[in-house]
N, C-alpha and C positions, 0 to 999 in steps of 0.2 A: 676112278671112283664112280663116275657117272654110269659107266657100263656095268659095274658091279652092283649098283643100286637100281639099275634099270630106269634111270631118269636122265634128264638133260643136265648139262654142265651148269646152266643157269639155276636150276632147281637145287643142285648141290650147293651152290654159292648162297642161295637164299637160306637154306637150312643151317649150314655151318656158321653163317654170319648172323643167324637169328634175326633176319630182317623183318621188322614188324609191319612193313608196308606190303609184304607179300603173303598171300593166303595159300598155305600148303597143308594138305590133310595130315592128320596125326599119323596115319599108316605110312605115308610117304616119308615123313620126318623120321619115323622109327627105322625105316628101311635104309635111308641115307646114313643115319648115325651108326647103324650096325655095320654098314659097309665101311665107314670111316674107321671104326674100331677094328674090324677084321684086317684092314690094310695098314693099321698102325699110324693113321693120320694124326699129326700134331699141329694144332693151329699156330700160325706164325704171328706172334703178338705184335712184333714191330711193324710188319706189313699191315696188319689190321689197324694199328694205331694211326699209321699214315693215312689209311683210307678213311677212318672214322674221325680223325682230328684229335683223338685222345686215346690213351690206353684204357683197358677195362680194369684199372686199379683205382680204388678209392683210398685215400690216405686219411688216417685218423691221428690227430695229435692228442696224446694222453699225458697230462702233467704228472710229475712225480707226486706221490702221496695219494693217488687215486686208484689204488690197487685192491679195493675191497669188493664186497659182493655186488654193490651197485654198478661199479665199472665193469666187473666181469660179466654180469648178466646183460648189461647194455651192449658190450662188445660182441657177446654171443648172438644177440638178436640182430645186430648190424651185420655181422659176418654171414649168418644164415640167410638173411634176406638178400644180401648182395649176391651170394652164391646162387640163389634161386633165379637170379636175373643175369647170370653169366659173368659176374664181376668178382674181383678179389680184393680183400681188405688188407691193407698194410698199416700196422700200428707203429707210430713213433713215440717213444717214451721220453719224458723230460722236457726241459726248456730248449727251444730251438731259435736260432738267430734268423734274421731275414735272409742272410746269405745261404744258410743251410736249407731253408725252404726253397730258395730259388734253384739250388742244385737239384733238389728232388723234382721240381717242376720241369727242369730241363732234361733230367735223366729219364723220367718215365712218363711225362705228360699225363698225369692222373686225370681220371674223369671228374673227380672232385676232391677237395680237401675239407675235412670236418674237424672242428675243435670240440673236444669232448665237453659235454654238459652245457654248452652255451644256451640251447633252448630250455634246458632244465632250470636255468637261473631265473626265468621270468616269474613275476608275481601276479601276472594278469589272469583274468578268467578266460583263458584261451583253451580251445580244444585243438592243440597243435601237436608238437613233437613230445608230448608228455609233460610239458611245463605248466606253470600257473598254479593257481590256488586249488585246482581240482586234482592234479596228480603230479605236481612239481615241487620245487624246493620250498615254496611258500606253504603248500599243503603239508609237506612232511615235517617242516620245522614246527608248524602248529600242532601236528599230531604228537610230536615228542613233548612239547611244553604242556599240552593239555592232559597228558597221562598222569593220573593222580599218584603221588608218592604215598606210602603208608605211614608217613610221619608228618606232623604239622597239620595245619588246616588251610583251606583255600584262601582265607583272609590273611594269614600270617606267613605262609610259606614263601620262600624267596628262591626261585630257581637260579642256578648259576651256570652261565654259558661260557665255554672255553673258546678261545680264538685260535685259528691256525691260518696257514698261508692261503689256500685256495677256497674260494667261495665264502670266506669268513664274513665279509661285509654284508653280502646278501642274506646269509643265514641269520646274522644278528639282527638285521633290519626286520626280517619276517618274524623272528622270535620276539622282538620287542613289541611288534604290532599285536601279537597274540597275548603277551603279558598285559599290555594296556587294555585289550578288549576283555580280559578276565578280571580286571581290577586288582591285579597283583602289584607288589612293589617292583621297582625297576630291576633289571638283570644286573648281576655283579660279574663282570668279566674277569677271568683269571686264567693264566697260562700254567700248565703243569708240564714242566720241561723234563728232558733227560739230563743226567742219569737219574737213577732211582732216588738218591739222597736229595737232589735238587727238587724233584717232584714232591717228595714228602715235605720238604721245607715250604714249598709254595702252598700246599694244602694246609699246613699248620698255620701259616700266615693268614690264610683265608679265614680259618676258624677263629683266630684271635681278633681279626679286624671286623668280621661279620658273623658273630655267633648266631644271628637269626637265620642264616642260610640253612635250609633243611633239605634241599634237593639240588643235584648236579645234573644238568642236561648237557652231555658231552658232545663235542663236534663230531667225533667218530668213536668207534669201539676202542681204538688204540688208546686214546686219551681217557676213556672211561675206565679201562683196565689199569692204567697208571694211577688213576684216582682211587680205585679199589685197593690197590697195593699200598698207597700212601695212608689211606684211612686205617687199614689193618696195622700198619707199622705204628700209627698213632694211638692204637688201642681203641678205636672207634668202631661201633657196630653199624653194619649196613643191612637193612634200612633203619635200624633202631635209632641211631644218632643222625644219620644223614642218608638220603636216598640217592641212587645213581642210575641213570638210564643212558644207554649207548645209542649209536646211530650207525646202521649198516648191517648189523647182525652177522659179524664174521664168526667163523667156527671157533675162534679162541674164546669168545665170550661164554660159550657153553661149557668150556673146560675150567673156568675160573671158579673160585670159592669165595663168596657166593657167586653162582652163575649170573651172568649179566642179562638183564632185560634190555631189549633194544628195538629200535625201529627197523623193520625189514622192508626193503624196497625191491620189487621184482622189475628191474629196468629193461628186461628183454623187449618188452612192448614199447619202450622208448627208442631202442635201437632200430627196430624194424621200420617205423615211419621215417626215421632219419635217413636210412638207406634209400627208401623210395624217393624222398625229397631230393637227395643227392643225384639220383638218376632221372629226375624230372617226371616221376610217376605219381599217380594219385595214391594217397595214403588213407583214403576213406575206408572204414571198416576195421581198422586196427585199434582195438580198445585196450587202454592200459589196465593193468591189474592194480587195484588200490593198495597203497602201503598199509602195513598193519604193525601192531606192537606184538613182539614175541615175548611173552611173560615167562620168566623162569623163577628164580628166587624172588621173594617180594621186593618190590622196588620202592 
């Protein structure tokens, strides 16, 4: 390959291993890489992992129930940024035991392991991996609560927040902070379960116990759509009798009747700095795209 590229073996090694400590001109890099393609060279991952101390694989743990737009866009940004730096993303879905994690570490010696959304949970005013009150869970929870429903008044409306497994405590804490800052009555938590009949019963119980609730701020679009169905079955109008706003803006919300207004989060810009941090690179200059409300039918 060195002869084909017209360079030394050392230069070939520097280029193919993408050694940041060596200065090789762009023209020489292109010539070496073209020679490698012409000769069908395939990098030996195991040998490179032994030499570098880790593989060029980054593992992402993604819990069940996080397969919406936020997670997809975050994973896309993470994957693209890692690929740009010569690394591969491996996504593990679901809950994982310590033993299963150890097996992954032993088998592929990943460059890093990332737990999805950990930086996103912060409520601090940080300019970090997309978290905080500027563009993280705290900011997005506040954005959802602050969006005015078209029924009730700011002094009397009572948003209702649903709970679910992941991130529930943090979301509720940030939502409660927003409610308090707006001078609204406390949140009324309610679970809208499966199957359909159980969800309708839960919403009926909510209406009976808390007739002053005029808005539902759902944990995600799935729960918002369950609520819309329950309200329809109960003969209640949305937003005439009660308003509903989702969170994550999945494609299903646009297909419902009424169509679902929701918080839209472009998390690709959260994934890119997470990738750079995992690789020990500077993430300066990566600016998150602010979340926004996608308004469809009146909410």
